[in-house]
TORPA-893693 format. One record per residue: residue in three letters; x, y, z of N, C-alpha, C, O in turn. Coordinates in nm, 2 decimals, decimal comma, padded with zeros to 4 digits. Last residue first. Layout:
N
residu/npx/npy/npz/capx/capy/capz/cpx/cpy/cpz/opx/opy/opz
ALA/X/Y/Z/X/Y/Z/X/Y/Z/X/Y/Z
...
//
This chain:
183
residu/npx/npy/npz/capx/capy/capz/cpx/cpy/cpz/opx/opy/opz
LYS/06,56/03,57/-01,42/06,70/03,54/-01,42/06,78/03,65/-01,35/06,91/03,64/-01,34
ALA/06,31/03,69/-01,43/06,34/03,61/-01,31/06,49/03,57/-01,30/06,54/03,54/-01,20
ILE/06,30/03,81/-01,68/06,30/03,89/-01,56/06,35/03,82/-01,44/06,42/03,87/-01,36
LYS/06,30/03,58/-01,84/06,41/03,68/-01,86/06,42/03,77/-01,74/06,53/03,81/-01,70
LEU/06,07/03,46/-01,75/06,19/03,39/-01,73/06,31/03,49/-01,75/06,41/03,48/-01,67
LEU/05,87/03,63/-01,85/05,90/03,63/-01,71/06,03/03,56/-01,68/06,10/03,60/-01,58
LYS/05,89/03,57/-02,13/05,91/03,70/-02,08/05,95/03,71/-01,93/06,04/03,78/-01,89
ASN/05,83/03,29/-02,12/05,96/03,34/-02,17/05,99/03,48/-02,12/06,10/03,51/-02,09
ILE/05,56/03,31/-02,03/05,66/03,24/-01,96/05,80/03,28/-02,00/05,88/03,31/-01,91
ASN/05,39/03,43/-02,20/05,44/03,52/-02,10/05,55/03,44/-02,02/05,63/03,51/-01,94
LYS/05,28/03,24/-02,36/05,39/03,31/-02,41/05,46/03,40/-02,31/05,58/03,44/-02,32
PHE/05,05/03,17/-02,23/05,16/03,08/-02,21/05,29/03,15/-02,26/05,40/03,13/-02,21
ASP/04,86/03,36/-02,32/04,91/03,37/-02,19/05,04/03,29/-02,17/05,13/03,33/-02,09
ASN/04,82/03,24/-02,58/04,88/03,37/-02,57/04,93/03,39/-02,43/05,04/03,45/-02,41
LYS/04,70/02,99/-02,50/04,82/02,99/-02,58/04,89/03,13/-02,57/05,01/03,13/-02,56
ILE/04,47/03,09/-02,37/04,57/03,01/-02,30/04,70/03,01/-02,37/04,81/03,03/-02,31
THR/04,34/03,22/-02,59/04,38/03,30/-02,47/04,49/03,22/-02,39/04,59/03,28/-02,35
GLU/04,29/03,00/-02,75/04,38/03,10/-02,79/04,43/03,19/-02,68/04,55/03,23/-02,68
LYS/04,10/02,86/-02,58/04,22/02,80/-02,62/04,33/02,90/-02,67/04,44/02,89/-02,63
LEU/03,85/02,97/-02,51/03,97/03,00/-02,42/04,10/02,95/-02,48/04,21/02,99/-02,43
SER/03,67/02,86/-02,68/03,69/03,01/-02,69/03,81/03,05/-02,60/03,87/03,15/-02,63
VAL/03,64/02,60/-02,60/03,73/02,63/-02,72/03,76/02,78/-02,73/03,87/02,81/-02,78
GLN/03,63/02,47/-02,32/03,58/02,59/-02,37/03,67/02,64/-02,48/03,77/02,70/-02,46
HIS/03,77/02,23/-02,30/03,62/02,23/-02,26/03,55/02,36/-02,32/03,44/02,35/-02,35
LEU/04,02/02,30/-02,37/03,96/02,18/-02,44/03,81/02,18/-02,41/03,73/02,14/-02,50
GLY/04,09/02,50/-02,20/04,09/02,53/-02,35/04,03/02,42/-02,43/03,99/02,44/-02,54
ALA/04,08/02,37/-01,96/03,98/02,48/-01,98/03,97/02,51/-02,13/03,87/02,54/-02,18
ALA/04,31/02,21/-01,96/04,18/02,15/-01,99/04,07/02,25/-02,01/03,97/02,22/-02,08
PRO/04,51/02,39/-01,88/04,50/02,35/-02,02/04,37/02,28/-02,05/04,32/02,30/-02,16
HIS/04,39/02,64/-01,66/04,43/02,50/-01,67/04,42/02,46/-01,82/04,32/02,51/-01,88
TYR/04,52/02,97/-01,70/04,41/02,88/-01,70/04,47/02,74/-01,71/04,57/02,71/-01,76
LEU/04,80/03,08/-01,50/04,74/03,04/-01,63/04,61/02,96/-01,60/04,60/02,90/-01,50
THR/05,02/03,30/-01,35/04,89/03,24/-01,34/04,83/03,21/-01,47/04,80/03,30/-01,55
LEU/05,34/03,28/-01,24/05,26/03,31/-01,36/05,13/03,23/-01,35/05,14/03,11/-01,33
TYR/05,57/03,40/-01,00/05,45/03,32/-01,03/05,39/03,37/-01,16/05,39/03,49/-01,19
HIS/05,88/03,42/-00,83/05,80/03,46/-00,94/05,69/03,36/-00,97/05,71/03,24/-00,97
GLN/05,97/03,49/-00,50/05,94/03,39/-00,60/05,85/03,45/-00,70/05,75/03,52/-00,67
GLY/06,01/03,68/-00,31/06,12/03,65/-00,40/06,09/03,55/-00,50/06,18/03,52/-00,59
ASP/05,76/03,71/-00,19/05,87/03,66/-00,11/05,98/03,61/-00,20/06,05/03,50/-00,18
ARG/05,61/03,71/-00,50/05,59/03,71/-00,36/05,71/03,64/-00,29/05,75/03,54/-00,33
LYS/05,50/03,85/-00,80/05,62/03,81/-00,72/05,59/03,82/-00,57/05,55/03,93/-00,52
PHE/05,32/03,76/-01,09/05,33/03,81/-00,96/05,46/03,77/-00,89/05,52/03,67/-00,93
ALA/05,18/03,80/-01,41/05,29/03,76/-01,33/05,28/03,83/-01,19/05,23/03,94/-01,18
LYS/04,89/03,67/-01,59/04,96/03,78/-01,52/05,07/03,72/-01,43/05,06/03,61/-01,38
GLY/04,73/03,49/-01,70/04,83/03,54/-01,78/04,92/03,65/-01,72/05,01/03,71/-01,78
HIS/04,44/03,56/-01,51/04,51/03,47/-01,60/04,61/03,55/-01,68/04,59/03,66/-01,73
CYS/04,29/03,73/-01,35/04,43/03,72/-01,32/04,51/03,64/-01,42/04,63/03,64/-01,42
ILE/04,02/03,71/-01,42/04,08/03,84/-01,42/04,23/03,83/-01,42/04,30/03,91/-01,48
SER/03,97/03,44/-01,40/03,93/03,51/-01,52/03,98/03,65/-01,53/03,99/03,71/-01,64
ILE/04,05/03,38/-01,15/04,14/03,35/-01,25/04,10/03,41/-01,39/04,18/03,44/-01,47
SER/03,99/03,63/-00,90/03,94/03,53/-00,99/04,04/03,51/-01,10/04,11/03,60/-01,15
GLY/04,22/03,72/-00,64/04,10/03,72/-00,71/04,07/03,61/-00,80/04,13/03,50/-00,79
ILE/04,45/03,71/-00,47/04,45/03,79/-00,60/04,32/03,79/-00,68/04,32/03,86/-00,78
ASP/04,50/03,56/-00,24/04,43/03,69/-00,23/04,42/03,77/-00,36/04,39/03,89/-00,36
PRO/04,65/03,33/-00,26/04,51/03,32/-00,22/04,43/03,45/-00,23/04,30/03,45/-00,22
LEU/04,86/03,20/-00,43/04,83/03,34/-00,43/04,68/03,36/-00,39/04,59/03,39/-00,47
PHE/04,89/02,92/-00,40/05,01/03,01/-00,39/04,97/03,16/-00,37/05,04/03,23/-00,30
HIS/04,62/02,84/-00,42/04,71/02,78/-00,32/04,83/02,87/-00,30/04,87/02,89/-00,18
HIS/04,52/02,98/-00,64/04,48/03,02/-00,50/04,56/02,95/-00,39/04,57/03,00/-00,28
MET/04,64/02,83/-00,85/04,66/02,98/-00,83/04,63/03,02/-00,69/04,71/03,09/-00,63
SER/04,53/02,58/-00,81/04,68/02,60/-00,80/04,71/02,75/-00,77/04,79/02,78/-00,68
HIS/04,27/02,64/-00,87/04,30/02,58/-00,74/04,45/02,60/-00,71/04,49/02,63/-00,60
ARG/04,26/02,75/-01,13/04,23/02,84/-01,01/04,27/02,78/-00,88/04,31/02,85/-00,79
GLY/04,54/02,67/-01,35/04,40/02,66/-01,29/04,39/02,74/-01,16/04,48/02,78/-01,10
LEU/04,85/02,63/-01,29/04,76/02,58/-01,39/04,62/02,57/-01,33/04,59/02,46/-01,27
THR/05,12/02,85/-01,23/05,00/02,78/-01,17/04,90/02,75/-01,29/04,88/02,84/-01,37
VAL/05,45/02,82/-01,24/05,34/02,85/-01,33/05,22/02,77/-01,27/05,22/02,65/-01,27
ILE/05,71/02,96/-01,09/05,61/02,87/-01,06/05,49/02,91/-01,15/05,44/03,02/-01,13
ILE/06,05/03,02/-01,18/05,91/03,05/-01,20/05,82/02,94/-01,16/05,85/02,82/-01,19
LYS/06,28/02,91/-01,09/06,28/03,06/-01,10/06,13/03,10/-01,11/06,09/03,21/-01,06
PRO/06,28/02,64/-00,85/06,25/02,70/-00,98/06,25/02,85/-00,97/06,23/02,92/-00,87
LYS/06,40/02,44/-00,67/06,43/02,58/-00,67/06,41/02,65/-00,80/06,50/02,71/-00,86
ILE/06,40/02,17/-00,61/06,41/02,21/-00,75/06,46/02,36/-00,75/06,53/02,40/-00,84
ILE/06,37/02,15/-00,33/06,47/02,08/-00,40/06,50/02,14/-00,53/06,62/02,15/-00,57
GLU/06,15/02,32/-00,28/06,28/02,34/-00,21/06,39/02,27/-00,28/06,50/02,33/-00,29
LEU/05,95/02,20/-00,43/06,00/02,33/-00,46/06,13/02,36/-00,40/06,21/02,43/-00,46
GLN/05,93/01,95/-00,28/05,97/01,95/-00,43/06,02/02,09/-00,47/06,12/02,10/-00,54
LYS/05,84/02,05/-00,04/05,97/01,99/-00,05/06,02/01,98/-00,19/06,14/02,00/-00,22
ALA/05,59/02,15/-00,11/05,69/02,24/-00,05/05,83/02,18/-00,06/05,93/02,25/-00,10
LEU/05,47/01,91/-00,18/05,49/02,02/-00,28/05,60/02,11/-00,24/05,68/02,15/-00,31
TRP/05,46/01,79/00,07/05,53/01,72/-00,05/05,56/01,83/-00,15/05,67/01,83/-00,20
PRO/05,31/01,96/00,23/05,45/01,94/00,26/05,53/01,87/00,14/05,65/01,90/00,12
THR/05,05/01,95/00,10/05,13/02,07/00,09/05,28/02,04/00,13/05,36/02,10/00,06
CYS/04,89/01,73/00,14/04,99/01,72/00,04/05,08/01,84/00,03/05,19/01,83/-00,03
ALA/04,72/01,80/00,35/04,80/01,68/00,37/04,91/01,67/00,26/05,02/01,62/00,29
LYS/04,60/02,02/00,24/04,68/02,04/00,36/04,78/01,92/00,37/04,89/01,94/00,41
ILE/04,44/01,89/00,05/04,54/01,99/00,01/04,65/02,01/00,12/04,77/02,01/00,09
GLU/04,27/01,76/00,22/04,36/01,68/00,13/04,47/01,77/00,08/04,59/01,73/00,06
GLU/04,14/01,96/00,35/04,23/01,87/00,43/04,32/01,79/00,34/04,43/01,75/00,39
PRO/04,00/02,08/00,13/04,10/02,15/00,20/04,19/02,06/00,28/04,32/02,09/00,29
LEU/03,97/01,85/-00,14/03,92/01,91/-00,02/04,03/01,98/00,05/04,15/01,94/00,03
PRO/03,99/01,89/-00,50/04,05/01,84/-00,37/03,99/01,92/-00,25/03,96/02,04/-00,26
ASP/03,70/01,84/-00,70/03,80/01,93/-00,65/03,86/01,87/-00,52/03,79/01,80/-00,44
ARG/03,67/01,51/-00,86/03,61/01,63/-00,79/03,73/01,71/-00,74/03,85/01,68/-00,75
ASN/03,71/01,28/-01,00/03,77/01,40/-01,05/03,72/01,52/-00,98/03,72/01,63/-01,04
GLY/03,61/01,06/-00,87/03,52/01,12/-00,97/03,58/01,25/-01,02/03,51/01,34/-01,08
PRO/03,83/01,12/-00,60/03,73/01,04/-00,66/03,64/01,12/-00,76/03,60/01,23/-00,72
PRO/04,15/01,27/-00,68/04,02/01,28/-00,60/03,92/01,19/-00,68/03,91/01,19/-00,80
ARG/04,45/01,11/-00,72/04,33/01,16/-00,79/04,21/01,16/-00,69/04,18/01,06/-00,63
HIS/04,73/01,24/-00,53/04,64/01,13/-00,57/04,52/01,19/-00,63/04,48/01,30/-00,60
LYS/04,86/01,47/-00,47/04,94/01,37/-00,54/04,86/01,25/-00,58/04,91/01,16/-00,65
VAL/04,77/01,82/-00,52/04,75/01,69/-00,45/04,81/01,58/-00,54/04,82/01,59/-00,66
ILE/04,90/02,00/-00,70/04,88/02,03/-00,56/04,86/01,90/-00,48/04,93/01,88/-00,38
ASN/05,15/01,85/-00,92/05,01/01,89/-00,88/05,01/01,93/-00,73/05,10/01,89/-00,66
GLY/05,40/01,91/-01,18/05,34/01,84/-01,06/05,20/01,89/-01,04/05,14/01,96/-01,12
ILE/05,68/01,92/-01,38/05,53/01,92/-01,38/05,48/01,84/-01,26/05,51/01,72/-01,25
PHE/05,96/02,10/-01,48/05,90/02,01/-01,38/05,75/02,03/-01,38/05,70/02,14/-01,38
VAL/06,14/02,13/-01,79/06,05/02,18/-01,68/06,02/02,07/-01,59/06,05/01,95/-01,61
ASP/06,28/02,00/-01,99/06,33/02,13/-01,95/06,26/02,18/-01,82/06,31/02,26/-01,74
LYS/06,15/01,78/-02,07/06,28/01,76/-02,01/06,33/01,89/-01,95/06,42/01,88/-01,87
ARG/05,92/01,87/-02,21/05,91/01,82/-02,07/06,04/01,80/-02,00/06,05/01,81/-01,88
SER/06,06/02,16/-02,37/06,00/02,03/-02,37/05,98/01,99/-02,23/06,02/02,06/-02,14
PHE/06,03/02,48/-02,54/06,06/02,40/-02,43/06,01/02,25/-02,46/05,94/02,23/-02,55
GLY/05,95/02,68/-02,72/06,09/02,64/-02,71/06,12/02,55/-02,60/06,24/02,55/-02,56
ASN/05,68/02,72/-02,75/05,76/02,83/-02,68/05,90/02,79/-02,65/05,97/02,85/-02,57
GLU/05,58/02,50/-02,87/05,56/02,63/-02,94/05,64/02,74/-02,88/05,67/02,84/-02,94
GLU/05,63/02,31/-02,66/05,70/02,31/-02,79/05,70/02,44/-02,86/05,80/02,49/-02,92
LEU/05,43/02,39/-02,48/05,57/02,39/-02,44/05,66/02,40/-02,57/05,75/02,48/-02,58
MET/05,20/02,35/-02,62/05,23/02,49/-02,59/05,38/02,50/-02,54/05,45/02,59/-02,57
GLU/05,21/02,07/-02,64/05,20/02,15/-02,77/05,25/02,30/-02,73/05,33/02,36/-02,81
ASP/05,19/02,00/-02,37/05,31/01,97/-02,45/05,32/02,05/-02,58/05,43/02,10/-02,61
LEU/04,93/02,09/-02,32/05,04/02,15/-02,25/05,17/02,12/-02,33/05,25/02,21/-02,34
PHE/04,79/01,91/-02,49/04,78/02,06/-02,51/04,90/02,13/-02,44/04,96/02,22/-02,50
LYS/04,85/01,68/-02,36/04,89/01,69/-02,50/04,89/01,84/-02,54/04,98/01,89/-02,61
GLY/04,73/01,72/-02,11/04,88/01,71/-02,12/04,93/01,73/-02,26/05,03/01,78/-02,28
ALA/04,47/01,71/-02,18/04,52/01,84/-02,13/04,67/01,84/-02,14/04,73/01,94/-02,16
ALA/04,45/01,44/-02,25/04,43/01,54/-02,35/04,48/01,68/-02,30/04,54/01,75/-02,39
GLY/04,71/01,30/-02,03/04,58/01,29/-02,11/04,57/01,40/-02,21/04,67/01,46/-02,25
CYS/04,92/01,36/-01,87/04,94/01,26/-01,98/04,82/01,24/-02,06/04,82/01,16/-02,16
PHE/04,97/01,51/-01,63/04,94/01,57/-01,75/04,97/01,48/-01,87/05,05/01,52/-01,96
PRO/05,20/01,30/-01,45/05,12/01,42/-01,46/05,09/01,46/-01,60/05,18/01,45/-01,69
ARG/05,18/00,94/-01,42/05,25/01,06/-01,47/05,15/01,18/-01,48/05,03/01,16/-01,51
GLY/05,05/00,71/-01,37/05,14/00,76/-01,26/05,22/00,88/-01,31/05,32/00,91/-01,25
GLU/04,85/00,60/-01,53/04,99/00,59/-01,57/05,09/00,64/-01,47/05,21/00,61/-01,48
LYS/04,61/00,63/-01,38/04,64/00,50/-01,44/04,79/00,49/-01,48/04,85/00,39/-01,45
ASP/04,62/00,90/-01,31/04,60/00,80/-01,21/04,64/00,66/-01,26/04,71/00,59/-01,19
GLU/04,62/01,02/-01,57/04,74/01,04/-01,48/04,74/00,93/-01,37/04,84/00,88/-01,33
HIS/04,37/00,96/-01,66/04,48/00,90/-01,73/04,61/00,91/-01,64/04,69/00,82/-01,64
PHE/04,20/01,11/-01,46/04,19/00,96/-01,49/04,31/00,90/-01,55/04,36/00,80/-01,50
GLY/04,43/01,34/-01,30/04,30/01,30/-01,36/04,30/01,15/-01,38/04,38/01,08/-01,33
PRO/04,59/01,48/-01,01/04,58/01,39/-01,12/04,44/01,36/-01,17/04,34/01,36/-01,09
GLY/04,54/01,84/-00,95/04,55/01,70/-00,91/04,54/01,61/-01,03/04,50/01,65/-01,13
GLU/04,62/02,10/-01,04/04,53/02,08/-00,92/04,56/01,94/-00,87/04,60/01,92/-00,75
GLY/04,96/02,19/-01,13/04,82/02,17/-01,16/04,74/02,14/-01,03/04,80/02,16/-00,92
VAL/05,24/02,37/-01,19/05,16/02,31/-01,08/05,01/02,31/-01,11/04,95/02,41/-01,12
PHE/05,56/02,37/-01,33/05,41/02,38/-01,35/05,34/02,31/-01,24/05,37/02,19/-01,21
PHE/05,84/02,54/-01,29/05,77/02,44/-01,23/05,62/02,46/-01,25/05,56/02,56/-01,20
ILE/06,14/02,62/-01,44/06,00/02,64/-01,45/05,93/02,52/-01,39/05,96/02,41/-01,43
LYS/06,40/02,54/-01,42/06,37/02,69/-01,39/06,22/02,71/-01,39/06,18/02,81/-01,33
ALA/06,49/02,23/-01,28/06,41/02,31/-01,37/06,40/02,45/-01,33/06,39/02,48/-01,21
VAL/06,64/02,03/-01,18/06,69/02,16/-01,17/06,62/02,26/-01,26/06,67/02,36/-01,31
PRO/06,51/01,79/-01,25/06,53/01,82/-01,11/06,59/01,96/-01,08/06,60/02,00/-00,96
ASN/06,26/01,79/-01,50/06,40/01,82/-01,47/06,42/01,86/-01,32/06,35/01,94/-01,27
GLY/06,00/01,55/-01,42/06,07/01,65/-01,50/06,21/01,67/-01,45/06,27/01,59/-01,38
GLU/05,70/01,49/-01,24/05,81/01,45/-01,32/05,88/01,57/-01,39/05,81/01,67/-01,41
GLY/05,48/01,36/-00,98/05,53/01,47/-01,07/05,66/01,42/-01,14/05,71/01,32/-01,10
PRO/05,36/01,16/-00,83/05,45/01,26/-00,76/05,48/01,38/-00,85/05,51/01,49/-00,79
VAL/05,08/01,02/-00,80/05,14/01,09/-00,91/05,23/01,20/-00,86/05,19/01,31/-00,84
ALA/04,99/00,70/-00,66/05,03/00,85/-00,64/05,09/00,89/-00,77/05,15/00,82/-00,85
GLN/04,72/00,50/-00,79/04,86/00,52/-00,75/04,88/00,67/-00,73/04,80/00,76/-00,77
ALA/04,45/00,48/-00,80/04,53/00,36/-00,85/04,67/00,38/-00,80/04,73/00,28/-00,76
ALA/04,25/00,60/-00,52/04,34/00,62/-00,64/04,41/00,49/-00,68/04,44/00,41/-00,59
THR/04,12/00,55/-00,29/04,04/00,54/-00,41/04,13/00,56/-00,54/04,08/00,54/-00,65
LYS/04,32/00,58/-00,09/04,23/00,46/-00,09/04,15/00,44/-00,22/04,12/00,33/-00,25
TYR/04,45/00,82/-00,12/04,52/00,70/-00,16/04,43/00,58/-00,17/04,45/00,48/-00,24
LEU/04,28/01,00/00,01/04,28/00,99/-00,14/04,35/00,87/-00,19/04,31/00,81/-00,29
SER/04,28/01,04/00,28/04,21/00,92/00,23/04,22/00,91/00,08/04,17/00,81/00,03
CYS/04,62/01,13/00,37/04,48/01,16/00,36/04,41/01,04/00,30/04,48/00,94/00,26
ASN/04,87/01,01/00,39/04,84/01,12/00,48/04,70/01,17/00,48/04,65/01,24/00,57
GLN/05,01/00,80/00,28/04,87/00,78/00,32/04,83/00,89/00,42/04,75/00,86/00,52
CYS/05,25/00,75/00,03/05,18/00,84/00,11/05,04/00,79/00,15/04,96/00,74/00,06
THR/05,42/00,62/-00,14/05,36/00,54/-00,03/05,28/00,62/00,07/05,24/00,58/00,17
LYS/05,50/00,81/-00,32/05,44/00,69/-00,37/05,37/00,61/-00,26/05,28/00,53/-00,29
ILE/05,65/00,99/-00,16/05,51/01,03/-00,21/05,44/00,90/-00,25/05,32/00,89/-00,23
GLU/05,89/00,84/-00,13/05,80/00,87/-00,02/05,66/00,90/-00,06/05,57/00,85/00,00
THR/05,98/00,85/-00,40/05,96/00,72/-00,33/05,87/00,74/-00,21/05,77/00,66/-00,19
ARG/06,02/01,12/-00,43/05,92/01,05/-00,51/05,88/00,92/-00,45/05,77/00,88/-00,45
LEU/06,23/01,16/-00,25/06,10/01,22/-00,22/05,99/01,15/-00,30/05,88/01,13/-00,25
GLU/06,43/01,03/-00,39/06,39/00,99/-00,26/06,26/01,04/-00,22/06,18/00,97/-00,16
GLU/06,43/01,20/-00,62/06,40/01,06/-00,63/06,36/01,00/-00,50/06,26/00,92/-00,49
LEU/06,52/01,44/-00,51/06,39/01,43/-00,57/06,34/01,29/-00,59/06,23/01,26/-00,57
THR/06,70/01,38/-00,20/06,69/01,40/-00,35/06,54/01,39/-00,39/06,46/01,35/-00,32
MET/06,78/01,55/00,10/06,70/01,45/00,03/06,70/01,49/-00,12/06,69/01,60/-00,16
//
C-alpha cells in the first residue's frame, strides 16, 4: 500500500464517532520517505477546515523551528495520533486513539522514519507510556525496539505559555543531534 492509498482510506474513516463532528479527516502530509515523523495529538480548528496538519498558529511556530534547524515541511512528515478533530478541541478519548492507532502504525510502516518526534504529552505517552511527565522528559531522546524518539512540548504550549517558547526552540535543536545518531 502507498501513502496516497492510505490517505484515501483515512479520508473515509468511520472507525469512531469523531468523523461525525469533524469537517474532514486530516491524514497528515509530507515526505513519503521522511527521516523525521512529527506526531501531534489531533487536528485543531484550522486543521479541520483545511485538511492539513499544523496549519494554524502552532503550525507557523513549527515551520519557524523547522527552518531554523535546516528543514522544511518537504523534508519531514507531519501527522497526528487521531485523524479527526475532537469536538471543542478536547483531548482524544482512549477509544478514539485506539480506533486511529492502525492508521498511524501503517503510516510509520510505509515511511520508516529514523526519528519519531512526539509533540505534546498525548503523543509522547502513546509511544512511551512509562516515561513520566512531559515537564521532566521534554527534549530527551529515547530508543525503543530500534526506533528513536524525541519528546517535545507541543508547539502550542509555547504560544499559550510564552515562558516555554525558548525551551521548545532549544529542545527542537536536539533533532539534528539525534538524526546523526539514528543514521
